[in-house]
N, C-alpha and C positions, 0 to 999 in steps of 0.2 A: 503494499500499500504505499509506503513512505521511501521504497527504494532500497531498503535493507536486504542483505542476503543472509538473514537468518539471526540468531541471537548469539553473540560471541560469549557472554556467560550471564547465566540466569540465576541470579542469587536467590536461594530458595529460603534464605534468613528473614526475608522481607515479609515473608507469610506469618512469620512468628513474633515479628516486633510489634509494638504498640497494640498489645492485647492483654488480657488478663488470665489467658489459658492457652495451652497448645491449640493449634487449629486441627480440626478434625480430619481423619483420612480422606472424606468426602470433599472436605473444604480444598485439601491439598491436591487432590485429583483433578478437582474441577479447575483449579488455577493452572495446574502443568497441561491439562488437557486443551485448555483455552489458547495458551502459548503454542502448543505444538500444531493445532488447528490455523492459528493465525500465520504461522510459519509455512505452512504446507510441507513442500518437500525440502525445503532450506534446513539447513543444520540448527539445532539448538542444543547449546553446551550447558549443563546443568551442574551447578555446585551445590552439594548437599549443605545443609544449614551449617553455618560457620559462625557459631556463638561461643563465648567463653573466655577469649583473651581480652579483646577490646570491647566486646558488646556484651552486656548481662541482660537476662530476661527474670523479671521480678517473680515468675512462677517456676523456675527451674534453679533449684538450690544447690549449686555449684559449691564445695566446699572451698575455703579460702586457701590458696596457694602461693608459695614464695614466687614461683614463676607461672602464671595461668597459661601461658603459651605453650608450656611443655607437660602440662597435667590435663585434667579434664577438660575437653574439649568437646562440642556438640558432636562433631562427627564420630566419637568414640561410643555415644549413646544412641546414636542414630540408626 
């Protein structure tokens, strides 16, 4: 529609931010499906939830760590 050749990096953490609870499986499916359908045969690169180092979620109780970039990260619990 706007001349893009796909999605270079679809950041799934945006589905999890600015909320009070985790998105449901149905909400996630609908979001990913909408992106895939909008892009048709063009590539969509999906990055799984990247929360934990510099971004926190109020409903995820990560333990306090000396270096959160090396400890519990969202990908480890995805």
